[in-house]
N, C-alpha and C positions, 0 to 999 in steps of 0.2 A: 482446540477440540471442544472446549466448553460451549462455544458459540454454536457449533454444528449440531450439538445434541439438544438444543433448546427447542421447545415447541413454538410454533408460529414464526420461526425464522427460516427463510429459504436462503441457501448459500449458492451464490453464482459462481465464484471462482476462489480457489485457494492458491495463492502465489507464495511459494517458499523462497527463502533467501537465495538459494542456488538457482532458482528459475528466473531471477531478476539480474541479468548480467550488468554489474556495476563496476566501473573501472575507477580505482582510487585516483584522485587528481594528484599531480606532482606536489611534493611538500617542500616548503621553504621555511626556515626558522621554526621548525616544529609544528607549523600550522598548515593545513591543507589550503591550497589556492586553486582557483579555477573551478569549473563545473565538473561534476562527476559524469564521466562518459559511460557509454554502453547503451543497450537497448531497453533498459528498465522502464523508462518513461513510456515508451511505446507499448510495452507489455501491460502496464497499468491502465493506460488509456483504452486500449483495445478490450481488455477485460471489463472495464467499467462500462463501456459502450455496449458490449454484448449482453451484460447483465441488465442494463436499462431496457434493451430491446426485448429481452426474454421475460421481463416482469413489468409490462407497461402499467404505469400508475403506481408502482411500488416504490418505496423509499429505499434507495441504495446507500448503504453506509459501509465505509471501509473500516476494517479492524486490523491493527498491527499487533501481532503477538510479540510481547516484549522480549522473549527469549530467542526469537528467530532471527533477529537482525542485530548487527553491531550498531553502536551508537551513531556513527557517521552515516550509516545506511538509513537508520530510522529517521534521523534529522532530514536527510535529503528527501526521503519518501514523504514525510509529513509536510515539508515545504511545498513539494510538488502537488500534493493533494489539496493544500490550501489554495495554491495558485489556480487550480482547476475547479475550485468551489465544491470539492467532494468532502462530504461530512465524514469525520473520523469518530468512531464510537468506541467506548470502553465496554467491557463485558456486561456491566449493569445496564447499559443503554439498550441492550437487546432483551426482548420479552422473556 
């Protein structure tokens, strides 16, 4: 919420943990193996593209609320954002 109330910051989409369907991969030896399933990548991609279209020329930065996601979810989302060359911002990166 801190990001939303800052001046000069336009918010395109808020995606909560429950809105990103992520299927935990099967586990073996206490470690997850395989790719995390579900439609979460599609949800992120469509939201990013819609925000870029809505704010032509604007800088689109993703922000992950640390309390909203479990560690494995945050890691998967962060990796995907890096793969897509989508910048991830911390609260102080926003005006």
